[in-house]
PLY file of the C-alpha trace (Angstrom):
ply
format ascii 1.0
element vertex 723
property float x
property float y
property float z
element edge 722
property int vertex1
property int vertex2
end_header
-205.42 144.33 8.54
-202.13 144.31 6.62
-199.21 146.28 8.03
-196.50 148.05 6.07
-193.50 150.02 7.26
-191.61 153.00 5.89
-188.06 153.46 7.17
-186.67 156.98 6.78
-182.99 156.60 5.92
-181.90 159.86 4.36
-179.09 162.06 5.63
-176.23 164.21 4.50
-173.44 162.51 6.46
-172.45 165.59 8.51
-173.53 164.62 12.04
-170.67 162.19 12.63
-168.10 163.66 10.29
-165.37 162.62 9.63
-166.65 159.11 10.33
-169.82 159.73 8.35
-169.80 161.24 4.88
-172.47 161.97 2.25
-171.60 158.60 0.71
-171.73 156.78 4.05
-174.10 158.57 6.44
-174.73 157.47 10.00
-177.55 155.02 9.20
-174.97 152.87 7.37
-172.56 152.90 10.32
-172.48 150.49 13.31
-172.91 153.24 15.89
-175.26 151.42 18.28
-173.87 147.90 17.97
-171.96 145.64 15.62
-174.33 146.19 12.68
-175.34 149.35 10.81
-178.24 151.33 12.24
-180.36 150.62 9.16
-179.85 146.87 9.51
-180.87 147.07 13.17
-183.99 149.07 12.26
-185.06 146.39 9.80
-184.34 143.58 12.28
-186.54 145.42 14.79
-189.53 144.79 12.51
-189.10 141.00 12.37
-192.36 139.26 13.28
-194.27 142.51 12.83
-193.83 143.56 9.19
-192.30 141.22 6.58
-189.48 142.49 4.36
-191.71 142.42 1.29
-193.90 145.12 2.91
-191.08 147.45 3.95
-190.20 150.66 2.12
-186.93 152.50 2.63
-186.79 156.17 1.73
-183.32 157.52 1.12
-181.27 159.92 -0.99
-180.72 159.32 -4.72
-176.99 158.66 -4.25
-177.51 156.10 -1.47
-179.76 153.57 -3.19
-176.92 151.18 -4.05
-175.41 151.33 -0.56
-178.81 150.76 1.04
-179.57 147.85 -1.27
-176.25 146.26 -0.38
-176.83 146.72 3.36
-180.36 145.20 3.33
-180.56 142.85 0.34
-183.79 141.31 1.64
-185.70 144.47 0.67
-186.88 144.34 -2.98
-185.02 146.96 -5.00
-188.25 148.72 -6.20
-189.10 149.36 -2.52
-186.00 151.48 -1.97
-187.45 154.88 -2.85
-185.01 157.64 -3.80
-186.28 161.07 -2.78
-185.57 163.53 -5.62
-184.53 166.16 -3.08
-184.29 166.47 0.69
-187.63 167.94 1.80
-187.99 166.61 5.38
-190.42 163.93 6.52
-193.88 165.11 5.43
-193.32 164.83 1.64
-191.46 161.54 2.08
-194.22 159.94 4.14
-196.93 161.28 1.83
-195.14 159.56 -1.06
-194.78 156.34 0.93
-198.46 156.36 1.91
-199.50 157.00 -1.70
-197.22 154.20 -2.93
-198.71 151.73 -0.41
-202.33 152.82 -1.01
-202.03 152.11 -4.73
-201.13 148.49 -3.92
-203.00 147.91 -0.64
-205.70 150.59 -0.12
-206.76 149.36 3.31
-203.25 149.01 4.71
-201.93 150.27 8.04
-198.50 151.85 7.99
-195.66 152.29 10.46
-193.13 155.08 10.07
-189.74 154.84 11.78
-186.26 156.28 11.47
-183.08 154.38 10.74
-180.91 156.29 13.23
-182.32 155.17 16.58
-180.81 153.21 19.43
-183.46 150.98 20.97
-182.77 149.04 24.14
-185.50 146.38 23.89
-186.68 145.26 20.45
-189.45 143.14 21.93
-190.91 146.12 23.80
-190.52 148.19 20.64
-192.55 145.69 18.64
-195.17 145.55 21.37
-195.60 149.32 21.29
-195.68 149.37 17.48
-198.28 146.59 17.41
-200.38 148.48 19.96
-200.10 151.68 17.91
-201.24 149.88 14.75
-204.20 148.44 16.64
-205.26 151.83 18.02
-204.89 153.44 14.59
-207.08 150.75 13.05
-209.73 150.62 15.80
-210.23 154.37 16.25
-209.22 155.56 12.75
-206.64 157.99 14.14
-203.00 158.86 13.63
-200.84 157.45 16.42
-197.44 158.47 17.73
-195.43 156.41 20.21
-193.92 158.21 23.20
-191.51 157.03 25.86
-190.86 158.24 29.39
-188.02 160.80 29.40
-184.89 159.82 31.30
-183.40 163.33 31.46
-184.32 166.97 30.90
-183.28 166.94 27.26
-183.70 170.21 25.39
-183.15 168.73 21.92
-186.19 166.41 21.87
-189.87 167.01 21.30
-192.33 166.27 24.12
-195.92 165.03 24.00
-198.48 166.03 26.64
-201.06 163.20 26.84
-204.75 163.93 27.29
-207.86 161.84 27.79
-207.79 158.02 27.52
-208.57 156.43 24.17
-208.57 152.67 24.66
-204.99 151.66 25.39
-203.79 155.07 24.17
-204.43 158.69 25.05
-205.42 161.66 22.98
-202.61 164.16 22.43
-203.17 167.51 24.14
-200.14 169.27 22.68
-196.60 169.01 21.38
-193.75 170.97 22.93
-190.69 171.14 20.70
-187.18 171.55 22.16
-188.08 173.20 25.49
-185.68 174.89 27.87
-184.15 172.70 30.58
-186.52 174.12 33.19
-189.50 173.56 30.90
-188.33 170.02 30.18
-188.18 169.32 33.92
-191.72 170.65 34.30
-193.00 168.58 31.39
-191.49 165.44 32.90
-193.24 166.10 36.20
-196.51 166.51 34.33
-196.12 163.10 32.72
-195.09 164.26 29.26
-193.42 161.76 26.93
-190.59 162.05 24.47
-191.86 162.00 20.89
-189.91 159.10 19.40
-191.06 159.63 15.81
-192.52 156.11 15.63
-195.90 156.63 13.95
-198.80 154.40 12.92
-201.83 155.13 10.76
-204.07 153.85 8.04
-202.70 155.07 4.71
-206.11 156.39 3.68
-206.54 158.29 6.94
-203.03 159.77 6.76
-203.46 160.94 3.17
-206.80 162.48 4.12
-205.37 164.35 7.11
-202.31 165.45 5.15
-204.57 166.72 2.37
-206.66 168.65 4.88
-203.88 170.18 7.00
-200.49 170.05 5.24
-200.74 173.32 3.34
-197.03 173.07 2.55
-197.82 170.08 0.32
-200.89 171.54 -1.37
-199.16 172.59 -4.58
-197.75 169.12 -5.09
-200.81 166.89 -4.58
-201.85 166.80 -8.27
-198.32 165.76 -9.21
-198.30 162.99 -6.58
-201.68 161.69 -7.73
-200.39 161.61 -11.31
-197.29 159.67 -10.31
-194.93 162.58 -11.03
-192.72 162.18 -7.98
-190.04 164.60 -9.15
-192.73 167.20 -9.81
-194.28 166.57 -6.38
-191.00 167.11 -4.54
-190.25 170.19 -6.63
-193.64 171.76 -5.85
-193.83 171.16 -2.08
-192.21 173.09 0.74
-189.86 171.12 2.99
-191.66 170.43 6.27
-191.68 167.82 9.02
-194.72 165.60 9.34
-195.03 166.61 13.00
-195.56 170.24 11.97
-197.51 169.73 8.77
-199.97 167.11 10.01
-199.65 165.92 13.61
-199.74 169.32 15.30
-202.79 170.32 13.24
-204.98 167.23 13.08
-207.76 166.58 15.58
-207.37 162.80 15.17
-204.17 162.09 17.06
-203.37 159.66 19.87
-200.24 158.61 21.72
-199.24 155.12 22.86
-196.70 154.88 25.66
-193.77 152.59 24.91
-191.61 150.96 27.57
-188.45 150.54 25.48
-185.25 152.52 25.96
-184.86 154.93 23.07
-182.27 157.43 21.93
-182.02 159.52 18.80
-178.41 159.22 17.65
-177.88 162.80 16.59
-174.39 163.71 17.79
-171.14 162.32 19.11
-172.36 162.95 22.65
-175.23 160.51 22.14
-172.72 157.67 21.94
-171.91 158.26 25.61
-175.48 157.37 26.45
-175.68 154.17 24.43
-172.14 152.82 24.79
-170.08 152.28 27.91
-167.17 154.73 28.27
-163.78 153.66 29.60
-162.25 155.06 32.79
-161.14 158.19 30.92
-164.58 158.87 29.52
-163.70 157.72 25.98
-166.08 155.58 23.94
-164.03 153.20 21.80
-165.26 150.81 19.11
-162.86 148.45 17.40
-159.15 147.82 17.90
-158.06 151.28 19.04
-155.19 152.34 21.30
-155.39 155.79 22.89
-152.28 157.40 24.36
-152.18 158.83 27.84
-152.69 162.40 26.61
-155.05 161.69 23.76
-158.78 162.11 24.23
-160.29 162.49 20.79
-162.34 160.84 18.11
-159.90 158.74 16.13
-161.27 157.16 12.93
-158.97 154.50 11.54
-158.58 154.51 7.80
-159.14 151.35 5.87
-160.98 149.36 8.49
-163.08 149.49 11.62
-163.19 152.89 13.28
-162.81 154.02 16.86
-165.03 156.59 18.51
-163.29 158.35 21.38
-164.65 161.41 23.09
-163.00 164.02 25.24
-161.77 167.54 25.52
-159.58 167.87 22.42
-159.84 167.08 18.74
-157.37 167.41 15.88
-158.16 170.19 13.48
-158.89 169.41 9.86
-158.51 171.62 6.81
-161.86 173.12 5.93
-163.38 172.07 9.23
-165.04 175.39 9.96
-166.68 175.45 6.54
-168.11 171.95 6.82
-171.90 171.96 7.56
-172.32 171.65 11.30
-168.58 171.14 11.73
-167.71 173.86 14.23
-170.92 173.48 16.20
-170.56 169.73 16.25
-167.02 169.99 17.60
-168.22 172.31 20.36
-170.92 169.86 21.40
-168.57 166.90 21.22
-165.98 168.65 23.35
-168.35 169.05 26.28
-167.82 166.56 29.09
-170.87 164.74 30.39
-170.68 164.67 34.19
-172.68 162.53 36.56
-174.50 164.76 39.07
-174.32 164.27 42.83
-175.74 166.58 45.49
-174.12 167.12 48.87
-176.23 168.12 51.86
-174.70 170.33 54.57
-173.86 169.09 58.03
-176.93 169.44 60.29
-177.12 172.83 61.98
-179.81 174.92 63.68
-180.04 177.13 60.58
-181.63 174.25 58.66
-184.17 173.42 61.34
-186.75 171.99 61.24
-185.90 170.09 58.03
-182.33 168.89 58.63
-182.48 165.22 59.55
-186.09 164.85 58.41
-185.38 164.97 54.69
-182.48 165.68 52.33
-181.96 169.43 52.05
-181.82 168.93 48.27
-185.51 167.95 48.47
-186.59 171.36 49.78
-188.48 173.62 47.41
-186.89 176.86 46.21
-189.54 178.71 44.24
-191.61 176.30 42.18
-188.77 173.77 41.82
-187.00 171.55 44.29
-183.33 172.40 44.82
-182.48 169.05 43.22
-184.58 169.85 40.16
-182.77 173.17 39.77
-179.39 171.41 39.78
-180.69 168.90 37.22
-181.84 171.70 34.92
-178.46 173.44 35.40
-176.43 170.32 34.63
-178.78 168.85 32.02
-178.82 165.43 33.65
-180.51 163.38 36.35
-179.11 163.29 39.87
-177.20 160.07 40.47
-177.33 160.30 44.27
-177.84 162.68 47.18
-175.25 162.56 49.95
-177.08 163.18 53.22
-177.11 162.04 56.84
-176.65 158.26 57.15
-180.10 157.62 58.62
-181.71 159.14 55.48
-180.31 156.34 53.29
-183.26 154.79 51.49
-185.32 157.99 51.76
-188.64 157.32 50.02
-190.55 159.91 48.01
-191.60 159.91 44.34
-188.80 161.04 42.06
-186.08 161.09 44.72
-182.82 159.47 43.57
-180.68 157.23 45.75
-179.86 158.82 49.11
-176.89 157.74 51.18
-173.87 158.93 53.17
-171.07 160.77 51.43
-168.59 158.57 49.56
-165.82 158.93 46.96
-167.09 159.62 43.44
-165.43 158.52 40.22
-165.22 161.14 37.48
-166.39 162.66 35.34
-168.66 163.99 38.08
-170.22 167.22 39.30
-170.91 167.50 43.03
-173.32 170.32 43.81
-174.10 171.86 47.18
-177.70 171.41 48.31
-177.46 174.89 49.84
-177.11 176.52 46.43
-179.84 177.38 43.93
-178.24 177.53 40.46
-179.69 179.67 37.70
-179.43 179.07 33.98
-177.33 176.34 32.38
-173.89 175.11 33.36
-170.99 176.69 31.47
-168.36 174.47 29.81
-166.65 172.52 32.59
-162.89 171.92 32.76
-161.65 168.39 32.00
-159.70 168.27 35.28
-160.59 169.13 38.89
-162.64 172.30 39.35
-164.81 174.08 41.86
-167.98 176.08 41.21
-168.07 179.49 42.83
-170.79 182.09 43.29
-169.63 185.50 44.49
-166.66 183.98 46.26
-168.58 181.10 47.87
-167.77 177.54 46.78
-171.03 175.89 45.72
-169.85 172.76 43.91
-166.91 170.63 42.89
-166.00 168.45 39.95
-163.50 165.95 38.64
-162.75 164.70 35.17
-162.49 161.19 33.72
-160.12 158.87 35.54
-160.10 160.96 38.75
-161.94 160.54 42.05
-163.56 163.19 44.23
-163.48 162.76 47.99
-163.61 166.36 49.12
-162.28 169.78 48.13
-159.16 169.53 45.98
-156.20 171.90 46.04
-155.44 173.89 42.89
-158.87 173.16 41.39
-159.84 175.58 38.63
-162.56 178.03 39.65
-165.71 178.34 37.53
-168.07 181.21 38.35
-171.78 180.31 38.15
-174.93 182.37 38.75
-177.36 181.52 41.50
-178.34 182.06 45.12
-176.52 180.78 48.19
-178.88 179.65 50.97
-177.77 180.09 54.59
-180.70 178.30 56.20
-184.30 177.19 55.73
-185.48 180.75 56.36
-183.75 181.87 53.13
-186.33 179.89 51.17
-188.76 182.69 52.13
-186.27 185.38 51.09
-185.83 183.95 47.56
-189.42 182.81 47.04
-190.89 185.72 45.09
-187.93 186.42 42.75
-187.53 182.72 41.93
-191.26 182.31 41.36
-191.30 185.23 38.94
-188.48 183.62 36.93
-189.97 180.12 37.04
-193.49 181.01 36.04
-192.54 183.41 33.27
-190.76 180.53 31.52
-193.91 178.36 31.62
-196.34 180.73 29.98
-197.65 180.24 26.46
-199.16 176.78 26.94
-202.55 176.90 28.62
-206.09 175.66 28.49
-208.67 178.40 27.93
-209.33 180.62 30.93
-212.30 179.04 32.73
-215.69 180.62 32.15
-216.86 182.91 34.94
-213.33 183.87 36.01
-212.42 187.47 36.75
-209.02 188.49 35.35
-207.09 191.50 36.61
-204.10 192.12 34.36
-202.88 190.38 31.21
-204.71 187.05 30.59
-201.55 185.74 28.92
-200.04 185.52 32.41
-202.46 182.74 33.35
-201.48 179.14 32.65
-204.04 176.42 33.43
-203.42 172.73 32.74
-206.36 170.33 33.24
-207.48 172.28 36.31
-211.09 172.56 37.55
-211.88 176.20 38.32
-215.34 177.16 39.57
-216.99 180.42 38.42
-216.22 183.43 40.56
-212.47 182.87 40.95
-210.33 186.02 40.65
-206.97 185.81 38.82
-204.90 188.86 39.73
-201.78 188.72 37.57
-200.75 192.37 37.82
-197.73 191.43 39.96
-196.88 188.09 38.33
-198.18 184.95 36.60
-200.51 182.31 38.04
-199.85 178.69 37.03
-202.21 175.83 37.95
-200.97 172.31 37.31
-202.94 169.23 36.30
-205.67 168.19 38.72
-205.78 171.47 40.65
-209.26 172.40 41.92
-210.15 176.00 42.76
-213.34 176.83 44.65
-215.49 179.86 43.97
-214.48 182.84 46.07
-210.74 182.21 45.79
-208.53 185.16 44.86
-205.26 184.08 43.23
-202.57 186.76 43.19
-199.36 186.17 41.24
-196.68 185.13 41.25
-198.40 181.91 42.31
-197.85 178.24 41.51
-200.15 175.38 42.55
-198.79 171.86 42.06
-200.64 168.84 40.73
-203.86 167.80 42.49
-203.79 170.66 44.99
-207.15 172.06 46.15
-207.51 175.81 46.69
-210.57 176.23 48.86
-211.20 179.98 49.02
-209.88 183.30 50.25
-206.89 185.35 49.05
-203.78 183.35 48.17
-200.79 185.45 47.14
-197.20 184.99 45.95
-196.81 181.37 47.03
-195.49 178.04 45.78
-197.88 175.28 46.82
-196.58 171.78 46.22
-198.66 168.83 45.00
-201.62 167.30 46.83
-202.15 170.18 49.27
-205.44 171.56 50.58
-205.20 175.28 51.17
-207.55 178.09 52.10
-206.54 181.73 52.32
-205.58 184.08 53.78
-202.14 183.01 52.57
-199.19 185.18 51.57
-195.62 184.40 50.49
-195.67 180.79 51.67
-193.90 177.71 50.44
-195.54 174.28 50.81
-193.37 171.24 50.09
-196.48 169.18 49.31
-199.14 166.90 50.83
-199.94 169.48 53.53
-203.28 170.64 54.89
-204.30 174.22 55.65
-207.97 173.88 54.74
-209.44 176.47 57.12
-209.41 180.20 57.78
-206.52 181.92 59.49
-203.69 184.12 58.17
-200.48 182.25 57.32
-197.68 184.36 55.87
-193.98 184.07 54.95
-193.81 180.44 56.08
-192.17 177.22 54.94
-194.50 174.28 55.55
-193.25 170.70 55.37
-194.81 167.59 53.90
-197.71 166.04 55.76
-198.04 169.09 58.02
-201.57 169.93 59.20
-202.61 173.37 60.44
-205.76 173.25 62.54
-208.66 175.63 61.89
-207.86 179.17 62.97
-204.09 178.68 63.10
-202.55 182.13 62.60
-198.92 183.08 62.09
-197.36 186.44 62.82
-194.88 187.46 60.14
-193.81 190.91 61.37
-192.40 192.10 64.69
-194.03 195.05 66.45
-190.70 196.86 66.09
-190.50 196.13 62.35
-187.02 194.81 63.06
-185.11 191.79 61.80
-186.54 188.43 62.87
-184.32 186.28 65.11
-184.86 182.53 65.38
-184.28 180.58 68.59
-183.56 176.92 67.80
-182.93 174.88 70.95
-181.12 177.81 72.56
-179.17 178.87 69.46
-179.98 182.38 68.22
-180.00 182.89 64.45
-180.21 186.33 62.87
-182.15 185.95 59.63
-181.92 189.52 58.34
-185.58 189.24 57.31
-188.25 191.73 58.31
-191.04 189.36 57.23
-190.79 185.79 58.48
-193.60 183.64 59.80
-193.09 180.04 60.88
-190.91 177.14 59.75
-193.05 174.04 60.19
-191.46 170.61 59.86
-192.72 167.47 58.14
-195.57 165.65 59.91
-196.08 168.56 62.35
-199.60 169.50 63.46
-201.24 172.45 65.21
-204.46 172.52 67.20
-207.51 174.68 66.49
-206.89 178.35 67.23
-203.11 178.15 67.58
-201.34 181.53 67.44
-197.73 181.26 66.26
-195.35 184.11 66.99
-192.95 185.68 64.49
-190.13 183.29 63.65
-191.61 180.18 65.27
-189.86 176.86 64.48
-191.83 173.63 64.86
-189.84 170.39 64.67
-190.60 167.25 62.67
-193.55 165.26 64.00
-194.43 167.81 66.70
-198.05 168.05 67.84
-198.80 171.58 69.05
-201.73 171.71 71.46
-202.35 172.69 75.07
-201.48 176.38 74.63
-202.96 179.08 72.43
-199.53 180.76 72.14
-196.86 178.06 72.05
-193.16 178.87 72.52
-191.22 180.09 69.47
-189.31 176.82 69.36
-191.19 173.53 69.50
-188.78 170.57 69.46
-189.22 167.55 67.22
-191.84 164.99 68.30
-193.31 167.28 70.98
-196.63 166.01 72.31
-198.34 169.15 73.53
-196.81 172.45 74.65
-197.14 174.88 77.53
-197.58 178.62 77.18
-195.12 180.79 75.29
-191.68 181.13 76.87
-192.13 177.77 78.58
-190.79 174.35 77.67
-192.54 171.85 75.47
-194.60 169.09 76.97
-194.10 165.35 76.58
-192.59 163.50 73.62
-194.60 161.52 71.11
-193.74 157.83 71.21
-192.33 156.06 68.20
-195.36 153.81 68.03
-197.63 156.85 68.14
-195.63 158.65 65.43
-195.88 155.67 63.09
-199.58 155.08 63.80
-200.43 158.70 62.98
-198.51 158.45 59.70
-200.29 155.21 58.84
-203.61 157.04 59.24
-202.64 160.24 57.45
-200.72 159.13 54.36
-203.49 156.96 52.87
-205.79 160.02 52.98
-203.68 161.27 50.04
-203.56 157.82 48.43
-200.04 157.08 49.67
-199.75 153.53 51.02
-197.45 153.06 54.01
-195.30 150.10 53.01
-192.31 148.59 54.78
-189.87 151.03 53.12
-191.82 154.10 54.26
-192.34 152.66 57.73
-188.61 151.95 58.09
-187.72 155.44 56.83
-190.08 157.09 59.33
-188.67 154.93 62.09
-185.12 156.09 61.32
-186.21 159.73 61.21
-187.92 159.31 64.59
-184.82 157.74 66.13
-182.62 160.58 64.84
-185.01 163.31 66.03
-185.39 161.67 69.46
-181.68 161.16 70.04
0 1
1 2
2 3
3 4
4 5
5 6
6 7
7 8
8 9
9 10
10 11
11 12
12 13
13 14
14 15
15 16
16 17
17 18
18 19
19 20
20 21
21 22
22 23
23 24
24 25
25 26
26 27
27 28
28 29
29 30
30 31
31 32
32 33
33 34
34 35
35 36
36 37
37 38
38 39
39 40
40 41
41 42
42 43
43 44
44 45
45 46
46 47
47 48
48 49
49 50
50 51
51 52
52 53
53 54
54 55
55 56
56 57
57 58
58 59
59 60
60 61
61 62
62 63
63 64
64 65
65 66
66 67
67 68
68 69
69 70
70 71
71 72
72 73
73 74
74 75
75 76
76 77
77 78
78 79
79 80
80 81
81 82
82 83
83 84
84 85
85 86
86 87
87 88
88 89
89 90
90 91
91 92
92 93
93 94
94 95
95 96
96 97
97 98
98 99
99 100
100 101
101 102
102 103
103 104
104 105
105 106
106 107
107 108
108 109
109 110
110 111
111 112
112 113
113 114
114 115
115 116
116 117
117 118
118 119
119 120
120 121
121 122
122 123
123 124
124 125
125 126
126 127
127 128
128 129
129 130
130 131
131 132
132 133
133 134
134 135
135 136
136 137
137 138
138 139
139 140
140 141
141 142
142 143
143 144
144 145
145 146
146 147
147 148
148 149
149 150
150 151
151 152
152 153
153 154
154 155
155 156
156 157
157 158
158 159
159 160
160 161
161 162
162 163
163 164
164 165
165 166
166 167
167 168
168 169
169 170
170 171
171 172
172 173
173 174
174 175
175 176
176 177
177 178
178 179
179 180
180 181
181 182
182 183
183 184
184 185
185 186
186 187
187 188
188 189
189 190
190 191
191 192
192 193
193 194
194 195
195 196
196 197
197 198
198 199
199 200
200 201
201 202
202 203
203 204
204 205
205 206
206 207
207 208
208 209
209 210
210 211
211 212
212 213
213 214
214 215
215 216
216 217
217 218
218 219
219 220
220 221
221 222
222 223
223 224
224 225
225 226
226 227
227 228
228 229
229 230
230 231
231 232
232 233
233 234
234 235
235 236
236 237
237 238
238 239
239 240
240 241
241 242
242 243
243 244
244 245
245 246
246 247
247 248
248 249
249 250
250 251
251 252
252 253
253 254
254 255
255 256
256 257
257 258
258 259
259 260
260 261
261 262
262 263
263 264
264 265
265 266
266 267
267 268
268 269
269 270
270 271
271 272
272 273
273 274
274 275
275 276
276 277
277 278
278 279
279 280
280 281
281 282
282 283
283 284
284 285
285 286
286 287
287 288
288 289
289 290
290 291
291 292
292 293
293 294
294 295
295 296
296 297
297 298
298 299
299 300
300 301
301 302
302 303
303 304
304 305
305 306
306 307
307 308
308 309
309 310
310 311
311 312
312 313
313 314
314 315
315 316
316 317
317 318
318 319
319 320
320 321
321 322
322 323
323 324
324 325
325 326
326 327
327 328
328 329
329 330
330 331
331 332
332 333
333 334
334 335
335 336
336 337
337 338
338 339
339 340
340 341
341 342
342 343
343 344
344 345
345 346
346 347
347 348
348 349
349 350
350 351
351 352
352 353
353 354
354 355
355 356
356 357
357 358
358 359
359 360
360 361
361 362
362 363
363 364
364 365
365 366
366 367
367 368
368 369
369 370
370 371
371 372
372 373
373 374
374 375
375 376
376 377
377 378
378 379
379 380
380 381
381 382
382 383
383 384
384 385
385 386
386 387
387 388
388 389
389 390
390 391
391 392
392 393
393 394
394 395
395 396
396 397
397 398
398 399
399 400
400 401
401 402
402 403
403 404
404 405
405 406
406 407
407 408
408 409
409 410
410 411
411 412
412 413
413 414
414 415
415 416
416 417
417 418
418 419
419 420
420 421
421 422
422 423
423 424
424 425
425 426
426 427
427 428
428 429
429 430
430 431
431 432
432 433
433 434
434 435
435 436
436 437
437 438
438 439
439 440
440 441
441 442
442 443
443 444
444 445
445 446
446 447
447 448
448 449
449 450
450 451
451 452
452 453
453 454
454 455
455 456
456 457
457 458
458 459
459 460
460 461
461 462
462 463
463 464
464 465
465 466
466 467
467 468
468 469
469 470
470 471
471 472
472 473
473 474
474 475
475 476
476 477
477 478
478 479
479 480
480 481
481 482
482 483
483 484
484 485
485 486
486 487
487 488
488 489
489 490
490 491
491 492
492 493
493 494
494 495
495 496
496 497
497 498
498 499
499 500
500 501
501 502
502 503
503 504
504 505
505 506
506 507
507 508
508 509
509 510
510 511
511 512
512 513
513 514
514 515
515 516
516 517
517 518
518 519
519 520
520 521
521 522
522 523
523 524
524 525
525 526
526 527
527 528
528 529
529 530
530 531
531 532
532 533
533 534
534 535
535 536
536 537
537 538
538 539
539 540
540 541
541 542
542 543
543 544
544 545
545 546
546 547
547 548
548 549
549 550
550 551
551 552
552 553
553 554
554 555
555 556
556 557
557 558
558 559
559 560
560 561
561 562
562 563
563 564
564 565
565 566
566 567
567 568
568 569
569 570
570 571
571 572
572 573
573 574
574 575
575 576
576 577
577 578
578 579
579 580
580 581
581 582
582 583
583 584
584 585
585 586
586 587
587 588
588 589
589 590
590 591
591 592
592 593
593 594
594 595
595 596
596 597
597 598
598 599
599 600
600 601
601 602
602 603
603 604
604 605
605 606
606 607
607 608
608 609
609 610
610 611
611 612
612 613
613 614
614 615
615 616
616 617
617 618
618 619
619 620
620 621
621 622
622 623
623 624
624 625
625 626
626 627
627 628
628 629
629 630
630 631
631 632
632 633
633 634
634 635
635 636
636 637
637 638
638 639
639 640
640 641
641 642
642 643
643 644
644 645
645 646
646 647
647 648
648 649
649 650
650 651
651 652
652 653
653 654
654 655
655 656
656 657
657 658
658 659
659 660
660 661
661 662
662 663
663 664
664 665
665 666
666 667
667 668
668 669
669 670
670 671
671 672
672 673
673 674
674 675
675 676
676 677
677 678
678 679
679 680
680 681
681 682
682 683
683 684
684 685
685 686
686 687
687 688
688 689
689 690
690 691
691 692
692 693
693 694
694 695
695 696
696 697
697 698
698 699
699 700
700 701
701 702
702 703
703 704
704 705
705 706
706 707
707 708
708 709
709 710
710 711
711 712
712 713
713 714
714 715
715 716
716 717
717 718
718 719
719 720
720 721
721 722
């Protein structure tokens, strides 16, 4: 098997104007290191594809510059595209050119404007992709694990295994921030644009599916390249071929990858100084200057900040005004600040970061990440929660000073939409007069609320306690699930649908015949690995997380986290995940923590006989919730016995074991071991050894190994709860 490579190196020179120009576009600039991007792309192929089997496709006015930058490439292999027509015509020409000289060749396609963090891992992924393409006679794309909820990239949803690759289930192009967060949780990959295929197979698939190229094929076969480009419609290869073919696989790469498409991308691949400027070369920036400052006649500096000098004709330059707006935005690190522990946040305060509670279908942390467009750097929580261990949770530790640029969000706030432009200096986020976040600019430090900070109004919901997660559940679910519709497997055979079938979204779920989907009040979304037994009635808005089992009965208006086992009757409940309610018994308007287990016949009351507002009693502190419907708040690792009847507004602490009374008191303290009748005190306390032994038995039942880190975390939570 001989391998060739085609490097796409066109461009109009507008993305990094004024540094880049049509005569010197970004691929000829040293944006990701000390050598031009094109030179780095060629070096990346060393040991994989020799220079004599590399093609470079570029614009007709760039051939001389490209030849000078990479003299090792034979001049006839620098192909000048007669006109810019996107990637499908260019790669069809490259494949035709190679096939005429090496009919059985395999071909890599890559772009010249990437930043790659590990060339060795890149070559490994490319070699794997070539092997899969050759062995299975398929087209192969290389994906990488996303590092943020980027809305400018395409995402790949992998399907069934195919050797060392996977079939591609679907592409999702430029999703919303919330959709990007969902795709990441489902294991989607960024589509890097690194492709591999046999030239014969690619030309066959392009001929079968790329209707935009149909008019030009005779010209290409006859060697009339100008005629081919004139006859075809401009179209990306992803759209023309990859999204249509049935012979497509994805290989997962482990290299760091970034598409250098704007000034902001330099912040991700180069280290900024204390003011947030990225500088390359011998550049001096004054105290008040934060701008891109190209130096004429030599090496150029790339600074980035809030202001930029105007330039005559700027607004008329392609992409100029929009590019300036994007470049002016400040990229802030995101931190989340938990509240001080209070009875209102029982039974979850002290057992987990408040940011890791679920509000609708998303965790509070995930909502902040979608709002800010970045990953959370750290959660500031109670000291004993440092080192908190759960999949996807960032570093957790006590509050500390934060160097700017930084955004510090309150874990008691659920933001909606995307963040507005943020001031370059100190600011506070406000929602209806309530401060819900803070921020500082480059060179400053945040260590608490700052006087004279500019106020920025943001939309969202302020939470006053754990009970408010019930209040906001249905409206948030309706928003969340509506944004996820449009991508679904076929509705399973034998299902009964009440309402619009388009409001059902099923992703690799196993649904038995006889399941009712009632979407008249909202969508139903089932994530990958969900199993639904016959006889289950699913009433929207309803979300079931990955690998959850729905075992029968009516289940309505709920958000059920991953790896739960749930049987109806269930209404308006929120499960954090890994919980068990596998038996009959009505449970309504409840928040149920991780690793909670409700014994068969456990029933919750969610409405007072007086139809009045529900009042909580947490260790003697009365809390008026303002809610007419409120069931129970059940902490992590809590368990109820068979036939337990929980009164309206019951609070069960972390690790509590509720047995010994059919009607336990409305407040069960953490780590209780048995209870007496309602209105009486709890029984004994579970020992630390007993708490850990139970966890060591329970967690592996959901394939979670209890290692030293988890054991230490549980020990610290026990000590705090038992204090």
